[in-house]
N, C-alpha and C positions, 0 to 999 in steps of 0.2 A: 255667497262669500267665497266658497271654495273655487268657483270658476274664476273669480277675479284674481285670487292668489295664483292660480295655475297660469293665467295669462301673464301676470307680472313676472313669474318665474321664467316663462318662455322668453319674454322680452329681454330680461337680464342675461339669460343664457346666450341669446342671439348677439347681444352687445359684446359679451366676452369673446364670442367666436369671431365677430368682426374685428375687434381690437387685436386678437391674436393673429388674424390673417394680415392685418396692417403691419404688425411688428415683423412678421416673416418677410413681407415685401421690403420693408425698410432695411432689414438686416441683409437681405440679398443684394439690394441695389446700392446701399450706402454704408453698410456695416464696417467695411475696411477703413473708409474715410474717418468715421467716428472713432474707431479703435485707435487710429494713428493720432487723432487729436487728444484723446485721453492719455495715451502713453506719452505723448510729447509733453503734456502738461505735468505728468509725474516726473519726467526727466528734468525739466527746467525748474519746476516749482517746489520740489522736495529734494533738497541736497544738503550735504554736510559742509559746514564751514570750518576750515582748519584753524587750529590755534598756532600761535607763534611761539616756538621754543625760546626760553630765556637765554640771554647772552652770558658768556664767560669773560670776565674782565680781569686785568692784572691789578695790582695794588694802586696804580696811578690812574686807572680808568682806561687803559689801552685795551681794545677789544681783541680777545684771543679766539673767540668763537661767536658767530652771529647767525641769525636765520634771515634769509632773503626770500621775499615773495617771488614765486615763479609760476608759470602757467603751462598747463598741458593743453595741447590742441586736440579737441574732440570732434569727431565726425559723426553726425546723426544722419545715416543714409536714408531713413524713412522720411524725414522732413525735407531733405534735399530732393528726393525723387517725387515728393508730393507736388512739387512745382518744377516740371522738367525744364522750363525756360530759365530757371536759376542755376542749373547744373554747370554749364560751361562758364558763365560769368564768375561763379563761386570758385571753380577750379582755377581759373585764371588768376583771381585775386590771391588765393592760397599760394599758388606757385610763385607769383611775383613778390608778395609781401612777406611770406613766411618761409620761403625757400624749400617748400615741400614738393616733390615730384608729382605732377598731376596724374601720372599713370597709376600711382599708388591708390589715389582716390577712385579712379575709374574701375580699377580691379576690385576694390572693396565694394563699390556700388553694385557691380555685376555679381559678385559671389555672395554678398550678404545684404540684399536689398531691405531686409527687415530689421537690420541692426540699428539700434539707437545710440550705441556707445562704442566708439573705437578710437584709441589714442593714436593720432598721427605723429605727434612729436611731443617729447617731454621736456619740462623744465626750461621753458624759454623766458627770457627776461621781459619786463614791460617795454623796454626800448625795442626789442625784437618784434613785438606784436603790435606796437602802436600804429604802424602804417596800415595794418589790416583793420584795426578798430576804427581808424579814421574813415576808411571806405565804408564800413558798416553804417555809420551815421550820416554819410553823404546822401542828400535827398534824391539824387539821380541814380547813383550806383548801388546804394544800400538796399533798395527794394529788390535787387536781383541777387543778393547774397543771402543764402539760407543754408541751414544744416551744419554750420560750424559754430562752436562755442568754446569758451576757455574755462578750464577747471583750475581753480587756485590751489596752491599748496606752498609749503616752505622748504627751502633747500638749505642745509647746514653749510656754512662757509667758514674757513679758517684763514683769516687775512695774512697770517705769517707763515703759512704752509707747514714747515717742519718744526717751528719753534714750540718747545715743550710738548712734543707729540706724545711722549710716554705719559706725562702727567695729565694732559687734557683728555686723551682718548678721542673717540669719534662716535658717530651715530650710524645706525643701520638705515636701510631704505625706508623703513616704516617709522623713522624718527625716534628710535629707542637708543639710549646710550650704551656704548660698548667700550669697556676699559676706562681707567682713569676717572677724572672728575665727571665726565659725561655719564658714566654708569653709576657712580656712587651717588650723585645728586640728580639722578634721572627724574625722580618724583618731584623734586623742586623745580627743575627746568621745564618739565612738561606741564602743559595746560589742559584745558577741557575743550573738546570740539563743540562747535555750535551746530545749529540746525535751522534750515529754512523750510517751512511747510507751505504748500499751496492747496487751496480748496475752493469749491464753489459755494457761494452763499445761497440763500433762499431765492434770490433774483437771478440765479445762474451767473453771477458776476464772480470773477476770480479774486480771491482774497489771499493775503500772505501773512504768516506769522513767523517771526524770526527770533530764535534764541541765540544770542551772541556767543561767540567763542570766548573762553577765558584764557588769555595768554599766560605762559609760564613765567615764573620769577627768574631773575638773573642772580648770578653769584659773583662776588668780588673776591678774588683770590689773594693770597699773600705773596704770590709770585711777582717779582719785579722784572718786567720784560727786558729791561736794559741789562740787569745782572744775568738773566737767563741767556741773553744773546752773547754776552762775554764768555760765559761757561761753554756754550755750544761751539763758539768760534775756536776755542783752544782744544776742545775734545776732537773736533774735526781736523785741526792742525796736527794733532798727534797721530790721527789715523792716516792723514796724507803722508806724514813722514815715514811711518813704518808699514804702510800697506804693501803687501807682496815683498817685504824686506827679507825675511828668512824663508817663509813658506808663501804659497799662493793663497793669501787670505787677507782679512782686514788687519789693521794695526794691532788689534787685540781681539779676543773673543767678545769682550764687553769692556767698555770704559765708562764708569759712572761717576757722577759728582752731585753732592747735595750741599747747599749752603743754607744754614739755619740760624735764626736769631737765638742767641744763647739764652736770653732772659724771657722769651715768650713761647718758644716752640714753633714759631712761624717759619715756614719753608720759603726762603727767598728765591731759590732756584733748585730745580731737580732735573737732571738730564743724563742720558746715557747715549752711547754710540755703539751700533749704527742707529740712525734716525729714519723716519719715514714721513712722507708727505700726507698730511691729514686730509687734503683734498684729492688725493690719489693713493689710497691705502693699499691697493693691490698692484703696485708697480713692481714687477718681479725683479727688476734690476737692483732694487734695494737689498735683495737677498744675497747677491753675489759677495762672497768673502766671509759669510757667516758660517758657524758650525752647522752641519746638516743634521736634521732630525728625521726619524722614520715616521711611519703612519701612526704610531702610538705616541709620538712626541719625544722619543728617546734619542739621545745623541748617537750618531753612527760612527764617529771618529773621523769622518770626512768633512771637507769644507765645500761650500756651494760654489761651483764655477758655471760659466756660461754653458758649458757642454752638459753637465749633469742636471742643470736647471731645465734645459729643453726637454730632457727625458721625464721630468716630473710634471709637465704641463697637464692640467686636467685631472690630476690624481689627488687622493686624500693626503698624500705626503706633502704636496705643495701647500695645501691649506694648513697643515701642521707647521710648516716652516714660516708661513705668514703669522701664525699665532706666536711663534717664537720671536719674530720681529716685533710684534706689537706689545709683548710683555714688558713691564717696567722693571728693569734690572735692579733699580734702587730699592724696591720693596718686595719684589717677587722672587728673585734668585737668592739662593743661599750659598755660602762659602765659608771656609775656615778663615777667621780674621787675621791670624798671625800676630805679630808683635804689637799691633795697635791695642791688643787686649792687655798689655802689661800694666798700663796705668790702673786698670780695673783690679788687677791682681794686687798691686801695691795698696790701692785704696781699701780693699777688703781687709788686708792684713793690718793696716794702721787703724782703720775705723773700728775694727773689732777688738783692738788692744792686743792682738797676737804679736805684733812687732811695734817698735817705736818709730821706725824709719831711719834710725841712726846706726843700725847694725852694719857690720862689714862682713862680706863673704868672699871667699877666694874662688876664682874661676880658673881652672886648668884646661879649659876647652871642652870638658865633658863632665857628666855626673852619672854615676852608676845608681840606678833605681831599680830594685828588684833584679830581674834577669837581663836588664837592658842597660846599655851604655848610651846615654842620651847626650848628643853633642850640642855644643853651643854654636851659634852662627860663626863666631870667631873660634875656629878649630885650634888656634894656637894658645888660646886662653888670654884673659885680661888681667889675671892676678887678683890681688885684693881690691874689692870695690865696695863702696857704700851702696845703699839701696838707690839713692839718687843717681849715682854713677851707673848703676845697673840699668836704669831707665835711659839715661843719656846714651850709653853705648849699646843699648838693646841686648843686654846679656841674658841668655836663657838660664844659665846656671844660677844667677842671683834670683831670678824669678822662681825657680824650682825650690830654692831654699826658703823663700818667702811663703810659698804655698805649703811647704811642709810645716812651717811654724803656724800657719793659719789653720790647717787641718781640713779634712774633706767636708765635715758637717757645716762648719762656718763658711767655707768657700761656696758650697752649694746654696746656702742661705743667701749669700750676697749675689750669686748668679741670678737668683729670682728677684732680688731687690733691684738689680740693674736691668731687669726685664728680659734677660736672655731666656729663650724658650717660650716667651709670651709675645703676643701681638702688641704693637704700640697703639693700635686702633686709629692710625692715621686715616683721614677721610679721603681715601683713594681705593678703588676697587682692585682686588688681587693681592693684598698683603699675605705673605706666606705664614703658615703655622710652623713653628720650629720646636714644638714641645718634644718631638721624638728625636731631635737633633742635638740635644744637650744631655749630659749625664744627670742622674739623680744620686741620692746618697747610697743606694744599694748597688749601683752599677759602677760607681767611681772608685777604682782601685788606686794604689800608690803610683803606678806608672801613668795612669790617666790624669791623676792630680798633678803630676809633674809636667806632662805635655800640655795640659789645659792652661798652665800658668803663663805660657807664651803663645796662647791662641791657636793651638793645634788640637784636633780631636773633637771639636764641637763646631756647629754651624750657626751662622747669624745672617741677618740681612743688613744692608747698609743703613736703613732707617733705624734699626735697633741700636746699632753701634753709635751713631751720631746723637741720638736722643739720650742714650745713657752717658755718653761722653760730655754732653752739655751740662748734665747734672754734676759731673765731677769737677767742673771748672766754674760753676756759677754759685757755689755755696751749698750744693747738695739738692737743689730743687729739680725734680723730674717733671718736665712739662710734657703734656701730651702733644706730639707733633701734629700740626694741622695745616691745611692748604687753603682754607676759606675763612675770611674774616667777617663777611657780611652777606646777607641775602636781601635783595631789594625787589620791590614789586615792579610791574610794567610801567607804572607811573613814576618810578624813581624813589618811592618812599621806602624807608628801611623797614624790613619785615623782622629781621633778627640780626643782632650783633653776636658774633662768636668770639668770646673773650678767651685769652690764654688760661689754661687749666693746669694747675699743679696737681699731679696725681699722688706724689709721695716724696719723702725725704730719703735720699739714698745714702748720703754720708754727711758728716758734720761739716761745719764751715772751716774748722781747723784742718780737717783732713783735706778738704777741697783746696785750701791754700798750699798745702804740701805738694799735692798733685800738680798744681800749676807751676810751682817752683821746679819740680822734676821735669815737667814737659817743656818748660822754658829752656832748660839745659840741652834738650834734644836739638834745638835750633841754635842757641847762642853758645853752648859749651864747646870747648876745644875739640872734644871727641864726639860731639853730637852727630847722630846719623841723619838728622834732618836739616842740615845747614843750607842745602840747596833749595829748600822751600821758602826761604826768607825773601820777601819782595823788597825791592830797592826803597830805602827810606823808612822801613818799618822793622819792628821786632815782633815776632810771633812765637807761639808755643805750639807743641804738637807731638805726634809720635808716628814714626815710620812703621811699616809692617810688611813682612814677607811670609807667605804661607805656602808650603809645598803641597801640591795636589796629589791625589792618589792615582795610580799606585806610586808609593814612595820611590824615589829614585828615577822618576821619569823626566826630571829636569824641567818641570812645568810649575809655574808659581802664580799666585795672586799677590800683587804688590800694591801698597797703599800708603797714604799719608792722611792722618786726621789731625787737624790743627785749629787754631783760633787766633783772633786778632782783635785789638792789640794785646801784647803779652801781659801788660800790667792791669788791663781792664777789659777782659774778653767781651766783645759785643756780637761778633759773628763767628760761627764754627764752619769749617769746610772739611769735607771728606771726599777724597778721590780714590777710586779703586780701579786698578788696571788688571783685568783677568787675562793672564797669559799673553803678555806683550809679544809681538811677532819679531823676536830677536833670538839670537843663538843662545845667549845666557840671560835667563829671565829674572834670576834672583838678585834684583837691584831695585830698591825702593825709589831711586832717583827718577825712574820712569813716571812715578806719581808725583814726587816732590816738584819736579820742574813744571808740571801742569799747574800745580797749586800756586807756584810762584807767579806764573804768567797771569793766572786768573786774579789773584789778589793784587797784583800790580795795577790793575785797572779798577777792580771793585772797591778797594779801600778809599781811594780818592773820590770815587763816585758817591760813596756813603758819607763823605765829609769827615772821614777819620784822618787826622793830621799825622804827618811824618814825624818820627822822633829820632831817626838815626842819620848819621852823616852819609853822604853819597860819594861814591868813587866817580872818577871821570867816566868810566864805562856805564855806570848806572845813570848818571846825568844824561849822557847821550841816548841811552835807552828810553828814558822818560820823555825826552824831547822828541824822539822819533815817534813815540806813541801819542805825542801832544798832550801829555799829562802834566798838569801844573805842579811845580815843586812847592809844597806847603810848609816847609820849614827851612831855615838857613842851613847851608851845608858848608863844611870846611873844605879847603882846596886839597888837603891831603887826606888819605884814607888809610885805615888799618889793613893789615894783611888779611884779616878775616873778611873785611868788606870786599877786597879784591877777589878773594877766593869765592865768595858767594856770587859775585857778579859773573865771574867766569864760569862758575859751576852751572849757572842757568843755561849756558850755551852748550856745555858738555862736549862730548866727542861721539858722534854717531857712526864712526868708522866701523864697517863690518856689522852694522845693525846693533851695536852695543854702546853703552855709555862709557864715559871716561872715568877717571878717578873721582873721589868724592868732591874735590875742589875743582874739578873740571879741567885741570891743567895737564893731566896725564903724567904727572911727576909725583913720585912717592916722597914723603917728607919724614925721614927717620927722626924719631924723638922718643924720649922716655915717657913713662906713664905719668899718672897724676903725682902732684907734689907729695912726697913722703912715700911714694910707691916706686921701688926700684925694679919693678917687674919690666923686663925689656919687651918692647913691642917689635918682635923680630920681623913681622910681615912688612914693616915700614922700611926695611933694608933690602927688600927683594927688588930685582930689576923689573922694569915695566915692559909689558908686551906692547910693541908699537901699533899693532893692528887693533887691539881691543881697548887699550888704556888701562887694563888691569895688571896687578902685580903677579909675577910668576914665582911659585915656590921652587927654588933650585933643586930641592931633593925629590919632590913628587911631581913637579910640572903643573900643579894645580893653580888655577886662576883665583885670585882673591882681591877684594876691594882694598886698595893700598892705604885707605884711611882707617877702616874699621877692622880689617882682617876677616871679614865675612866671605865665606866661600861662595863662588858663583858657578861652580861646575858640578853640582849634584851631591854635595855632602848633606846627609840627612840630619835634621834636628829632631825628628820624631822617629821612634823605633820603626824599622821596616815592618810593614804588614799591619801596623796598628791602624785602626779605623776610627771614625768618629763615633759619637754616642749611638747606641743601639745598632751598631753595624753600618752606619751611614758611610757614604763615600768620602765625607770629610771636605769636599770642595766641589763646587759646580752649581748647576741650576736646580731649582726646586719647584715642583708643582705647588698649587695652592694648598694641597693637603700636607705639604712639608716633605714629601718623598722626592729625593733627588733624581734627576734624569740619569 
């Protein structure tokens, strides 16, 4: 038995030796061939299937962002070289049908013959590769084409290029959202990649298992592409008019506009200038004219020109300037709001019971608070004014008296109620924190209480201001502002409806009615500062704003207008901010009101809101030129106010500045309000023919001939006073709330 076992062991051992010898011979003679076959099967039969990122649509279904399938051309050198007869026919086909230089392929074959993956060309469309694919399936030519295959992926496309660029954002090369909606809704828009596996079954036959990709959901925004286009058209028109006007730079540091549904919080349009092309986000020409920032993102005080732009190429500083371009001014930059804060001051006083709104205060052009002599915009004084007249004329002194009556504790409470210092939580990436940019009860002294009353000394964002303002005019309902109304699946089914959300009640309905009446006077009143914002055929309400930036006395201002339409039944709110218009004298809210007028002239008819006011001949001609249908009968004769408003929209751009409030360049001397014998002396001043402003014969100071507001550097805020917690009081803010 032992001998038999020994013989069996020897036989088995010899069999293993023979098998091992055979494997060595096979590996030596054919190992490379088999290795190529295995690797090639892995390359072709185990691959990732990309998902399609969801679309971004406007409220009417217009596509704002889409994903288009594209193809990368891949060279497999090992497969091509495995059949040398296929090399030249394949190179010829690639060169003729795909436009790829054949020398590139030959060089790659020579330098990397073992390579199985090399990208010859990226992101070709199906139309561009269809000719080559036709040759592949051709019975005669297809057998001689090997080693070329196509890798599928998706490329993000923005059909409207610059439209809503700040709000939409864009994607990185790896399909991740950056800025705006693309970043905020990245998880919603993104899907899950699929996978295709190849393996050999028990019969050595190739089997495939495919796990399909799951495409991303799409989002339907509240943006109306038509309204957005109107807004962007007039922001660009403003820039075209004032670009390189006073300095070699854009028409302003930033010009922003938000249009919002008063009763839902939906954003109908959000835009700022300058814009950028979402399909070409790193076009350095878009930077020219912007304020320059350094490697840390801090403003340098210079502006970008073609010359200094060339010196920044390839540096960290260039990247920082692109980041500044991509930022959304409407939600990310902070500034002192100026007089658009006055309705909030009055609302806090009335709603808290601190004032009734029927009080009368006397403005002598300034008010002494503590150790400071705080001037009114009208340095000549407005005399006795009611609270409503204080809003109409934008009187700082009246507002200071109102805040004194309200008291700092109540005022700070209402600041929080109006959401100043807090995020609105709008569904966009990059909204700034402003908690450190407003005062609290411990840091607010008497002087700060006075200057805060007219919007100096604390910082806000545009979205904070318009969201709070909507609550003042809609009965007190504070809606969370939002950009998306619905999420839909790839099949078109609704996944989620995003309904309007009321967060709180800011003021009572009765207070809201009073604020509307006061703001209506700003546009319709004889002494209203916002008359030039009224579009032809409509009556609107609102509030103008001018805020002097730091350091005080630098003659640089942020001017604005925040309004609503129609005046009797607000449906939409509009807020336009012009950050340092490129003119000699910046302290003039008409740079904002005229933009508002032009935008609303087109938006209101589009929204189906009917005209209520008589038209002047000039207004009728204006509407006919714009091909806007007149939606109400108009009388052949117009009032003086109608004529002034129509002319005021044209203004006087001589010397880079605007004309008088009524746009005629002529002062109209008249007494104050009925029962007020206070003489408006500034209306008797001669007019400077170059600027259209009135000239004080005693001081030579330029003032607005309608309002008496100084435009040559008279400070409303005490010199040297800063914003809350020592902030700069005006300018841009990083996401953490720290100003540049």
